[in-house]
Structures are given as C-alpha cells and as structure tokens.
PDB file of N, CA, C and O in Angstrom, chain B, residues numbered from 101:
ATOM      1  N   MET B 101     125.805 139.042 112.396  1.00  0.00           N
ATOM      2  CA  MET B 101     124.699 139.629 111.966  1.00  0.00           C
ATOM      3  C   MET B 101     124.742 139.829 110.258  1.00  0.00           C
ATOM      4  O   MET B 101     123.791 139.517 109.541  1.00  0.00           O
ATOM      5  N   ILE B 102     126.124 140.452 109.710  1.00  0.00           N
ATOM      6  CA  ILE B 102     126.322 140.412 108.142  1.00  0.00           C
ATOM      7  C   ILE B 102     125.936 139.716 108.196  1.00  0.00           C
ATOM      8  O   ILE B 102     124.787 139.996 108.540  1.00  0.00           O
ATOM      9  N   ILE B 103     126.089 138.189 108.035  1.00  0.00           N
ATOM     10  CA  ILE B 103     125.548 136.943 107.539  1.00  0.00           C
ATOM     11  C   ILE B 103     124.529 136.315 107.472  1.00  0.00           C
ATOM     12  O   ILE B 103     124.073 135.481 106.689  1.00  0.00           O
ATOM     13  N   SER B 104     124.171 136.831 108.451  1.00  0.00           N
ATOM     14  CA  SER B 104     122.676 136.610 108.614  1.00  0.00           C
ATOM     15  C   SER B 104     122.133 137.335 107.658  1.00  0.00           C
ATOM     16  O   SER B 104     121.453 136.781 106.793  1.00  0.00           O
ATOM     17  N   HIS B 105     122.284 138.322 107.655  1.00  0.00           N
ATOM     18  CA  HIS B 105     121.268 139.158 106.435  1.00  0.00           C
ATOM     19  C   HIS B 105     121.667 138.636 104.881  1.00  0.00           C
ATOM     20  O   HIS B 105     120.980 138.723 103.863  1.00  0.00           O
ATOM     21  N   ARG B 106     122.904 138.112 105.035  1.00  0.00           N
ATOM     22  CA  ARG B 106     123.753 137.963 103.702  1.00  0.00           C
ATOM     23  C   ARG B 106     122.402 136.775 103.162  1.00  0.00           C
ATOM     24  O   ARG B 106     121.542 136.922 102.294  1.00  0.00           O
ATOM     25  N   LYS B 107     122.695 135.560 104.132  1.00  0.00           N
ATOM     26  CA  LYS B 107     121.934 134.601 103.721  1.00  0.00           C
ATOM     27  C   LYS B 107     120.112 134.946 103.488  1.00  0.00           C
ATOM     28  O   LYS B 107     119.556 134.655 102.429  1.00  0.00           O
ATOM     29  N   LYS B 108     119.540 135.446 104.389  1.00  0.00           N
ATOM     30  CA  LYS B 108     118.161 135.906 103.834  1.00  0.00           C
ATOM     31  C   LYS B 108     118.091 136.728 102.758  1.00  0.00           C
ATOM     32  O   LYS B 108     117.008 136.775 102.173  1.00  0.00           O
ATOM     33  N   LYS B 109     119.141 137.496 102.295  1.00  0.00           N
ATOM     34  CA  LYS B 109     119.578 138.159 100.592  1.00  0.00           C
ATOM     35  C   LYS B 109     119.212 137.320  99.581  1.00  0.00           C
ATOM     36  O   LYS B 109     118.464 137.388  98.606  1.00  0.00           O
ATOM     37  N   ASN B 110     120.182 136.241 100.237  1.00  0.00           N
ATOM     38  CA  ASN B 110     120.474 134.855  98.844  1.00  0.00           C
ATOM     39  C   ASN B 110     118.943 134.364  99.244  1.00  0.00           C
ATOM     40  O   ASN B 110     118.097 134.919  98.543  1.00  0.00           O
ATOM     41  N   ASN B 111     118.547 133.680  99.969  1.00  0.00           N
ATOM     42  CA  ASN B 111     117.186 133.231 100.174  1.00  0.00           C
ATOM     43  C   ASN B 111     115.443 133.544  99.314  1.00  0.00           C
ATOM     44  O   ASN B 111     114.291 133.161  99.111  1.00  0.00           O
ATOM     45  N   ILE B 112     116.673 134.711  99.064  1.00  0.00           N
ATOM     46  CA  ILE B 112     114.726 135.779  98.935  1.00  0.00           C
ATOM     47  C   ILE B 112     115.252 135.597  97.163  1.00  0.00           C
ATOM     48  O   ILE B 112     114.542 135.191  96.242  1.00  0.00           O
ATOM     49  N   PHE B 113     116.468 135.971  97.100  1.00  0.00           N
ATOM     50  CA  PHE B 113     116.682 135.928  95.620  1.00  0.00           C
ATOM     51  C   PHE B 113     116.347 134.488  94.839  1.00  0.00           C
ATOM     52  O   PHE B 113     115.820 134.322  93.739  1.00  0.00           O
ATOM     53  N   ARG B 114     116.807 133.582  95.731  1.00  0.00           N
ATOM     54  CA  ARG B 114     116.619 131.909  95.235  1.00  0.00           C
ATOM     55  C   ARG B 114     115.112 131.674  95.051  1.00  0.00           C
ATOM     56  O   ARG B 114     114.789 130.992  94.079  1.00  0.00           O
ATOM     57  N   ILE B 115     114.182 132.130  95.828  1.00  0.00           N
ATOM     58  CA  ILE B 115     112.727 132.168  96.009  1.00  0.00           C
ATOM     59  C   ILE B 115     112.443 133.360  94.373  1.00  0.00           C
ATOM     60  O   ILE B 115     111.439 132.936  93.801  1.00  0.00           O
ATOM     61  N   ILE B 116     112.858 134.222  93.841  1.00  0.00           N
ATOM     62  CA  ILE B 116     112.046 135.217  93.411  1.00  0.00           C
ATOM     63  C   ILE B 116     112.733 134.378  92.183  1.00  0.00           C
ATOM     64  O   ILE B 116     111.970 134.362  91.218  1.00  0.00           O
ATOM     65  N   LYS B 117     113.607 133.879  92.014  1.00  0.00           N
ATOM     66  CA  LYS B 117     114.075 133.299  90.830  1.00  0.00           C
ATOM     67  C   LYS B 117     113.814 132.149  90.482  1.00  0.00           C
ATOM     68  O   LYS B 117     113.859 131.866  89.285  1.00  0.00           O
ATOM     69  N   SER B 118     113.533 131.360  91.273  1.00  0.00           N
ATOM     70  CA  SER B 118     111.946 129.608  91.436  1.00  0.00           C
ATOM     71  C   SER B 118     111.019 130.219  90.751  1.00  0.00           C
ATOM     72  O   SER B 118     110.619 129.617  89.754  1.00  0.00           O
ATOM     73  N   LYS B 119     110.371 131.642  91.084  1.00  0.00           N
ATOM     74  CA  LYS B 119     108.722 131.683  91.120  1.00  0.00           C
ATOM     75  C   LYS B 119     109.337 132.512  89.242  1.00  0.00           C
ATOM     76  O   LYS B 119     108.908 131.837  88.306  1.00  0.00           O
ATOM     77  N   THR B 120     109.905 133.341  88.950  1.00  0.00           N
ATOM     78  CA  THR B 120     109.850 133.241  87.385  1.00  0.00           C
ATOM     79  C   THR B 120     110.415 132.291  86.907  1.00  0.00           C
ATOM     80  O   THR B 120     109.883 132.292  85.796  1.00  0.00           O
ATOM     81  N   MET B 121     111.408 131.097  86.893  1.00  0.00           N
ATOM     82  CA  MET B 121     111.781 129.939  86.366  1.00  0.00           C
ATOM     83  C   MET B 121     110.587 129.443  86.280  1.00  0.00           C
ATOM     84  O   MET B 121     110.351 129.073  85.130  1.00  0.00           O
ATOM     85  N   GLU B 122     109.369 129.207  87.318  1.00  0.00           N
ATOM     86  CA  GLU B 122     108.318 128.894  87.329  1.00  0.00           C
ATOM     87  C   GLU B 122     107.275 129.341  86.672  1.00  0.00           C
ATOM     88  O   GLU B 122     106.440 128.612  86.136  1.00  0.00           O
ATOM     89  N   GLU B 123     107.266 130.220  86.675  1.00  0.00           N
ATOM     90  CA  GLU B 123     106.467 131.636  85.419  1.00  0.00           C
ATOM     91  C   GLU B 123     106.393 131.325  84.225  1.00  0.00           C
ATOM     92  O   GLU B 123     105.418 131.259  83.477  1.00  0.00           O
ATOM     93  N   GLN B 124     108.546 130.936  83.891  1.00  0.00           N
ATOM     94  CA  GLN B 124     108.381 130.347  82.659  1.00  0.00           C
ATOM     95  C   GLN B 124     107.941 128.893  82.044  1.00  0.00           C
ATOM     96  O   GLN B 124     107.383 128.551  81.001  1.00  0.00           O
ATOM     97  N   GLN B 125     108.083 128.701  82.361  1.00  0.00           N
ATOM     98  CA  GLN B 125     108.061 126.800  82.560  1.00  0.00           C
ATOM     99  C   GLN B 125     106.190 127.015  82.746  1.00  0.00           C
ATOM    100  O   GLN B 125     106.371 126.565  83.877  1.00  0.00           O
ATOM    101  N   LEU B 126     105.487 127.133  82.718  1.00  0.00           N
ATOM    102  CA  LEU B 126     103.914 127.484  82.824  1.00  0.00           C
ATOM    103  C   LEU B 126     103.559 128.072  81.443  1.00  0.00           C
ATOM    104  O   LEU B 126     102.662 127.818  80.638  1.00  0.00           O
ATOM    105  N   GLN B 127     104.700 129.050  81.457  1.00  0.00           N
ATOM    106  CA  GLN B 127     103.929 129.827  79.669  1.00  0.00           C
ATOM    107  C   GLN B 127     104.537 129.455  78.930  1.00  0.00           C
ATOM    108  O   GLN B 127     104.508 130.292  78.028  1.00  0.00           O
ATOM    109  N   ILE B 128     105.609 128.070  78.459  1.00  0.00           N
ATOM    110  CA  ILE B 128     106.066 127.416  77.810  1.00  0.00           C
ATOM    111  C   ILE B 128     105.128 126.602  77.541  1.00  0.00           C
ATOM    112  O   ILE B 128     104.692 126.547  76.391  1.00  0.00           O
ATOM    113  N   GLU B 129     104.547 125.678  78.701  1.00  0.00           N
ATOM    114  CA  GLU B 129     103.593 124.692  78.678  1.00  0.00           C
ATOM    115  C   GLU B 129     102.256 125.346  78.195  1.00  0.00           C
ATOM    116  O   GLU B 129     101.600 124.764  77.331  1.00  0.00           O
ATOM    117  N   GLY B 130     101.846 126.480  78.696  1.00  0.00           N
ATOM    118  CA  GLY B 130     100.678 127.178  78.050  1.00  0.00           C
ATOM    119  C   GLY B 130     100.736 127.538  76.280  1.00  0.00           C
ATOM    120  O   GLY B 130      99.726 127.523  75.575  1.00  0.00           O
ATOM    121  N   GLN B 131     101.933 127.809  75.843  1.00  0.00           N
ATOM    122  CA  GLN B 131     101.787 127.259  74.404  1.00  0.00           C
ATOM    123  C   GLN B 131     102.333 126.329  74.134  1.00  0.00           C
ATOM    124  O   GLN B 131     103.066 126.540  73.168  1.00  0.00           O
ATOM    125  N   ILE B 132     102.379 125.325  74.493  1.00  0.00           N
ATOM    126  CA  ILE B 132     102.764 123.739  74.111  1.00  0.00           C
ATOM    127  C   ILE B 132     101.567 123.492  73.828  1.00  0.00           C
ATOM    128  O   ILE B 132     101.427 122.855  72.783  1.00  0.00           O
ATOM    129  N   ASP B 133     100.249 123.876  74.608  1.00  0.00           N
ATOM    130  CA  ASP B 133      99.156 123.584  74.931  1.00  0.00           C
ATOM    131  C   ASP B 133      98.088 124.208  73.860  1.00  0.00           C
ATOM    132  O   ASP B 133      97.048 123.691  73.452  1.00  0.00           O
ATOM    133  N   GLN B 134      98.778 125.744  73.457  1.00  0.00           N
ATOM    134  CA  GLN B 134      97.911 126.144  72.991  1.00  0.00           C
ATOM    135  C   GLN B 134      98.026 125.654  71.370  1.00  0.00           C
ATOM    136  O   GLN B 134      97.031 125.394  70.692  1.00  0.00           O
ATOM    137  N   LEU B 135      99.478 125.574  70.852  1.00  0.00           N
ATOM    138  CA  LEU B 135      99.910 124.800  69.409  1.00  0.00           C
ATOM    139  C   LEU B 135      98.948 123.293  69.177  1.00  0.00           C
ATOM    140  O   LEU B 135      98.242 122.834  68.280  1.00  0.00           O
ATOM    141  N   LYS B 136      99.221 123.032  70.016  1.00  0.00           N
ATOM    142  CA  LYS B 136      98.898 121.622  70.402  1.00  0.00           C
ATOM    143  C   LYS B 136      97.195 121.525  69.633  1.00  0.00           C
ATOM    144  O   LYS B 136      96.947 120.766  68.696  1.00  0.00           O
ATOM    145  N   THR B 137      96.193 122.440  70.256  1.00  0.00           N
ATOM    146  CA  THR B 137      94.743 122.316  69.664  1.00  0.00           C
ATOM    147  C   THR B 137      94.874 123.520  68.131  1.00  0.00           C
ATOM    148  O   THR B 137      93.942 124.294  67.913  1.00  0.00           O
ATOM    149  N   GLN B 138      95.977 123.498  67.323  1.00  0.00           N
ATOM    150  CA  GLN B 138      95.438 123.691  66.276  1.00  0.00           C
ATOM    151  C   GLN B 138      95.751 122.365  65.159  1.00  0.00           C
ATOM    152  O   GLN B 138      95.250 122.309  64.036  1.00  0.00           O
ATOM    153  N   LEU B 139      96.513 121.525  65.630  1.00  0.00           N
ATOM    154  CA  LEU B 139      97.241 120.220  65.084  1.00  0.00           C
ATOM    155  C   LEU B 139      96.072 119.718  64.445  1.00  0.00           C
ATOM    156  O   LEU B 139      95.074 119.466  65.120  1.00  0.00           O
ATOM    157  N   THR B 140      96.090 119.564  63.338  1.00  0.00           N
ATOM    158  CA  THR B 140      94.939 119.511  62.362  1.00  0.00           C
ATOM    159  C   THR B 140      94.414 117.572  62.220  1.00  0.00           C
ATOM    160  O   THR B 140      93.287 117.117  62.416  1.00  0.00           O
ATOM    161  N   GLY B 141      95.860 116.690  61.771  1.00  0.00           N
ATOM    162  CA  GLY B 141      95.943 115.390  61.844  1.00  0.00           C
ATOM    163  C   GLY B 141      96.989 115.005  61.009  1.00  0.00           C
ATOM    164  O   GLY B 141      97.881 114.160  61.089  1.00  0.00           O
ATOM    165  N   ASP B 142      96.482 116.275  59.756  1.00  0.00           N
ATOM    166  CA  ASP B 142      97.121 116.310  58.389  1.00  0.00           C
ATOM    167  C   ASP B 142      99.025 116.527  58.254  1.00  0.00           C
ATOM    168  O   ASP B 142      99.587 117.610  58.096  1.00  0.00           O
ATOM    169  N   LEU B 143      99.718 115.146  58.374  1.00  0.00           N
ATOM    170  CA  LEU B 143     101.555 115.051  58.736  1.00  0.00           C
ATOM    171  C   LEU B 143     101.380 116.337  58.267  1.00  0.00           C
ATOM    172  O   LEU B 143     100.774 117.147  58.969  1.00  0.00           O
ATOM    173  N   PHE B 144     102.055 116.820  56.598  1.00  0.00           N
ATOM    174  CA  PHE B 144     102.592 117.876  55.937  1.00  0.00           C
ATOM    175  C   PHE B 144     101.980 119.545  56.572  1.00  0.00           C
ATOM    176  O   PHE B 144     102.670 120.562  56.633  1.00  0.00           O
ATOM    177  N   GLY B 145     100.485 119.412  56.996  1.00  0.00           N
ATOM    178  CA  GLY B 145      99.786 120.378  57.155  1.00  0.00           C
ATOM    179  C   GLY B 145     100.051 120.873  58.880  1.00  0.00           C
ATOM    180  O   GLY B 145      99.806 121.842  59.598  1.00  0.00           O
ATOM    181  N   ASP B 146     100.540 119.866  58.952  1.00  0.00           N
ATOM    182  CA  ASP B 146     101.201 120.429  60.827  1.00  0.00           C
ATOM    183  C   ASP B 146     102.439 120.502  61.130  1.00  0.00           C
ATOM    184  O   ASP B 146     102.943 120.576  62.251  1.00  0.00           O
ATOM    185  N   MET B 147     102.953 120.479  60.074  1.00  0.00           N
ATOM    186  CA  MET B 147     104.643 119.994  60.688  1.00  0.00           C
ATOM    187  C   MET B 147     105.528 121.074  61.001  1.00  0.00           C
ATOM    188  O   MET B 147     106.562 121.060  61.669  1.00  0.00           O
ATOM    189  N   ASP B 148     104.872 122.142  60.324  1.00  0.00           N
ATOM    190  CA  ASP B 148     105.217 123.773  61.028  1.00  0.00           C
ATOM    191  C   ASP B 148     104.803 123.799  62.630  1.00  0.00           C
ATOM    192  O   ASP B 148     105.693 124.057  63.441  1.00  0.00           O
ATOM    193  N   ILE B 149     103.712 123.584  63.002  1.00  0.00           N
ATOM    194  CA  ILE B 149     103.385 123.072  64.038  1.00  0.00           C
ATOM    195  C   ILE B 149     104.097 122.378  65.338  1.00  0.00           C
ATOM    196  O   ILE B 149     104.596 122.942  66.312  1.00  0.00           O
ATOM    197  N   LYS B 150     104.020 121.398  65.137  1.00  0.00           N
ATOM    198  CA  LYS B 150     105.274 120.526  65.194  1.00  0.00           C
ATOM    199  C   LYS B 150     106.274 120.474  65.601  1.00  0.00           C
ATOM    200  O   LYS B 150     106.771 119.815  66.515  1.00  0.00           O
ATOM    201  N   ASP B 151     106.882 121.645  64.494  1.00  0.00           N
ATOM    202  CA  ASP B 151     108.500 121.883  65.142  1.00  0.00           C
ATOM    203  C   ASP B 151     108.357 123.045  65.909  1.00  0.00           C
ATOM    204  O   ASP B 151     109.222 123.234  66.764  1.00  0.00           O
ATOM    205  N   GLN B 152     107.720 123.624  65.827  1.00  0.00           N
ATOM    206  CA  GLN B 152     107.506 124.607  67.056  1.00  0.00           C
ATOM    207  C   GLN B 152     107.075 124.109  68.626  1.00  0.00           C
ATOM    208  O   GLN B 152     107.349 124.661  69.691  1.00  0.00           O
ATOM    209  N   ILE B 153     106.336 122.917  68.388  1.00  0.00           N
ATOM    210  CA  ILE B 153     106.302 122.543  69.686  1.00  0.00           C
ATOM    211  C   ILE B 153     107.401 121.284  70.217  1.00  0.00           C
ATOM    212  O   ILE B 153     107.415 120.814  71.355  1.00  0.00           O
ATOM    213  N   HIS B 154     108.057 120.994  69.388  1.00  0.00           N
ATOM    214  CA  HIS B 154     109.420 120.300  69.471  1.00  0.00           C
ATOM    215  C   HIS B 154     110.412 121.195  69.867  1.00  0.00           C
ATOM    216  O   HIS B 154     111.284 120.977  70.709  1.00  0.00           O
ATOM    217  N   ASN B 155     110.211 122.373  69.119  1.00  0.00           N
ATOM    218  CA  ASN B 155     111.490 123.628  69.853  1.00  0.00           C
ATOM    219  C   ASN B 155     111.066 124.288  71.677  1.00  0.00           C
ATOM    220  O   ASN B 155     111.905 124.437  72.565  1.00  0.00           O
ATOM    221  N   LEU B 156     109.929 124.505  71.771  1.00  0.00           N
ATOM    222  CA  LEU B 156     109.053 124.304  73.015  1.00  0.00           C
ATOM    223  C   LEU B 156     109.790 123.589  73.924  1.00  0.00           C
ATOM    224  O   LEU B 156     110.436 123.907  74.923  1.00  0.00           O
ATOM    225  N   GLU B 157     109.488 122.252  73.199  1.00  0.00           N
ATOM    226  CA  GLU B 157     109.643 120.978  74.763  1.00  0.00           C
ATOM    227  C   GLU B 157     111.412 120.489  74.824  1.00  0.00           C
ATOM    228  O   GLU B 157     111.880 119.741  75.683  1.00  0.00           O
ATOM    229  N   MET B 158     112.067 121.023  73.872  1.00  0.00           N
ATOM    230  CA  MET B 158     113.528 121.001  74.216  1.00  0.00           C
ATOM    231  C   MET B 158     114.133 122.543  74.919  1.00  0.00           C
ATOM    232  O   MET B 158     115.247 122.413  75.427  1.00  0.00           O
ATOM    233  N   LYS B 159     113.650 123.681  74.986  1.00  0.00           N
ATOM    234  CA  LYS B 159     113.535 124.405  75.971  1.00  0.00           C
ATOM    235  C   LYS B 159     113.049 124.707  77.218  1.00  0.00           C
ATOM    236  O   LYS B 159     113.339 125.663  77.937  1.00  0.00           O
ATOM    237  N   LEU B 160     112.065 123.549  77.460  1.00  0.00           N
ATOM    238  CA  LEU B 160     111.353 123.216  78.229  1.00  0.00           C
ATOM    239  C   LEU B 160     112.234 122.624  79.405  1.00  0.00           C
ATOM    240  O   LEU B 160     112.236 122.719  80.632  1.00  0.00           O
ATOM    241  N   ASN B 161     113.144 121.825  78.233  1.00  0.00           N
ATOM    242  CA  ASN B 161     113.597 120.550  79.422  1.00  0.00           C
ATOM    243  C   ASN B 161     115.184 120.756  79.162  1.00  0.00           C
ATOM    244  O   ASN B 161     115.991 119.834  79.052  1.00  0.00           O
ATOM    245  N   GLY B 162     115.443 121.975  79.092  1.00  0.00           N
ATOM    246  CA  GLY B 162     116.663 121.868  79.192  1.00  0.00           C
ATOM    247  C   GLY B 162     117.693 121.274  78.165  1.00  0.00           C
ATOM    248  O   GLY B 162     118.849 121.263  78.587  1.00  0.00           O
ATOM    249  N   VAL B 163     117.487 120.744  76.809  1.00  0.00           N
ATOM    250  CA  VAL B 163     117.894 119.703  75.895  1.00  0.00           C
ATOM    251  C   VAL B 163     118.349 120.510  74.811  1.00  0.00           C
ATOM    252  O   VAL B 163     117.663 121.429  74.364  1.00  0.00           O
ATOM    253  N   ARG B 164     119.501 120.202  74.357  1.00  0.00           N
ATOM    254  CA  ARG B 164     120.032 120.694  72.997  1.00  0.00           C
ATOM    255  C   ARG B 164     120.228 119.030  72.011  1.00  0.00           C
ATOM    256  O   ARG B 164     120.243 117.885  72.462  1.00  0.00           O
ATOM    257  N   PRO B 165     120.364 119.539  70.469  1.00  0.00           N
ATOM    258  CA  PRO B 165     120.448 117.967  69.814  1.00  0.00           C
ATOM    259  C   PRO B 165     122.009 117.630  70.173  1.00  0.00           C
ATOM    260  O   PRO B 165     122.927 118.403  70.445  1.00  0.00           O
ATOM    261  N   MET B 166     121.981 115.942  70.060  1.00  0.00           N
ATOM    262  CA  MET B 166     123.301 115.410  70.503  1.00  0.00           C
ATOM    263  C   MET B 166     124.152 115.633  69.595  1.00  0.00           C
ATOM    264  O   MET B 166     123.728 115.683  68.441  1.00  0.00           O
ATOM    265  N   ASP B 167     125.502 115.817  69.831  1.00  0.00           N
ATOM    266  CA  ASP B 167     126.494 115.900  69.694  1.00  0.00           C
ATOM    267  C   ASP B 167     126.402 117.205  69.118  1.00  0.00           C
ATOM    268  O   ASP B 167     127.133 117.246  68.128  1.00  0.00           O
ATOM    269  N   SER B 168     125.802 118.310  69.323  1.00  0.00           N
ATOM    270  CA  SER B 168     125.932 119.605  69.082  1.00  0.00           C
ATOM    271  C   SER B 168     127.215 120.570  70.151  1.00  0.00           C
ATOM    272  O   SER B 168     127.087 120.711  71.367  1.00  0.00           O
ATOM    273  N   HIS B 169     128.083 120.983  69.538  1.00  0.00           N
ATOM    274  CA  HIS B 169     129.213 121.503  70.870  1.00  0.00           C
ATOM    275  C   HIS B 169     128.810 122.788  70.286  1.00  0.00           C
ATOM    276  O   HIS B 169     129.798 123.470  70.560  1.00  0.00           O
ATOM    277  N   ILE B 170     127.755 123.796  69.470  1.00  0.00           N
ATOM    278  CA  ILE B 170     127.564 125.010  69.604  1.00  0.00           C
ATOM    279  C   ILE B 170     126.016 124.656  69.645  1.00  0.00           C
ATOM    280  O   ILE B 170     125.453 123.565  69.563  1.00  0.00           O
ATOM    281  N   ASP B 171     125.436 126.148  69.824  1.00  0.00           N
ATOM    282  CA  ASP B 171     124.077 126.288  70.740  1.00  0.00           C
ATOM    283  C   ASP B 171     122.945 126.120  69.925  1.00  0.00           C
ATOM    284  O   ASP B 171     122.608 127.303  69.989  1.00  0.00           O
ATOM    285  N   CYS B 172     122.217 125.693  69.323  1.00  0.00           N
ATOM    286  CA  CYS B 172     120.914 124.900  68.835  1.00  0.00           C
ATOM    287  C   CYS B 172     120.443 126.643  68.225  1.00  0.00           C
ATOM    288  O   CYS B 172     120.036 127.415  69.093  1.00  0.00           O
ATOM    289  N   VAL B 173     120.531 127.181  66.705  1.00  0.00           N
ATOM    290  CA  VAL B 173     119.946 128.321  65.768  1.00  0.00           C
ATOM    291  C   VAL B 173     118.514 127.938  66.507  1.00  0.00           C
ATOM    292  O   VAL B 173     118.301 128.667  67.475  1.00  0.00           O
ATOM    293  N   GLY B 174     117.531 126.991  66.267  1.00  0.00           N
ATOM    294  CA  GLY B 174     116.062 126.849  65.914  1.00  0.00           C
ATOM    295  C   GLY B 174     115.473 127.506  67.577  1.00  0.00           C
ATOM    296  O   GLY B 174     114.563 128.310  67.781  1.00  0.00           O
ATOM    297  N   CYS B 175     116.451 126.758  68.659  1.00  0.00           N
ATOM    298  CA  CYS B 175     116.194 126.915  69.614  1.00  0.00           C
ATOM    299  C   CYS B 175     116.313 127.557  70.874  1.00  0.00           C
ATOM    300  O   CYS B 175     115.525 127.488  71.817  1.00  0.00           O
ATOM    301  N   GLY B 176     117.798 128.437  70.763  1.00  0.00           N
ATOM    302  CA  GLY B 176     118.206 128.732  70.845  1.00  0.00           C
ATOM    303  C   GLY B 176     118.603 127.700  73.030  1.00  0.00           C
ATOM    304  O   GLY B 176     118.683 128.110  74.187  1.00  0.00           O
ATOM    305  N   SER B 177     118.678 126.667  72.488  1.00  0.00           N
ATOM    306  CA  SER B 177     119.457 126.419  73.889  1.00  0.00           C
ATOM    307  C   SER B 177     120.418 125.356  73.962  1.00  0.00           C
ATOM    308  O   SER B 177     121.025 125.143  75.011  1.00  0.00           O
TER     309      SER B 177
END
C-alpha cells in the first residue's frame, strides 16, 4: 500500500512539473513572438532585439555555446 501511494505521489509530481515546464516554454515562446513584432528590418537597430530572441531560443532549446565548460552569462543556460 505504501509503494502504491508513493507511485501516485511521484506521478502527480511529474504532472505538476511537466505543466510548469510547459507553462515556462509557452511564456518564453510568447516573449519571442512579442520581440519579433518589434523587428524593423534595420540590421543595426534590430541587433539588441535579435540578441534577446537568440538568448530566449537558447534557453527554450536548452542549448549553450559550443566548447563552453562554464555557464553562459548572457542567457544562464
């Protein structure tokens, strides 16, 4: 009976955790979409916005720079 209760508790935790991760993913995607609407087509003017988009996409995909043995300071991945 204890094992059964423990399994149910773990499954509930996984469901809650996955919903939280999905919510975070949706939030990041929303931020990316919002930033993309601010792009003007000016290469130099859009540089900061494109950098923010890039950092969010890296966070969304769980990527960090190649050959990086330390955490990325810019995006925290």
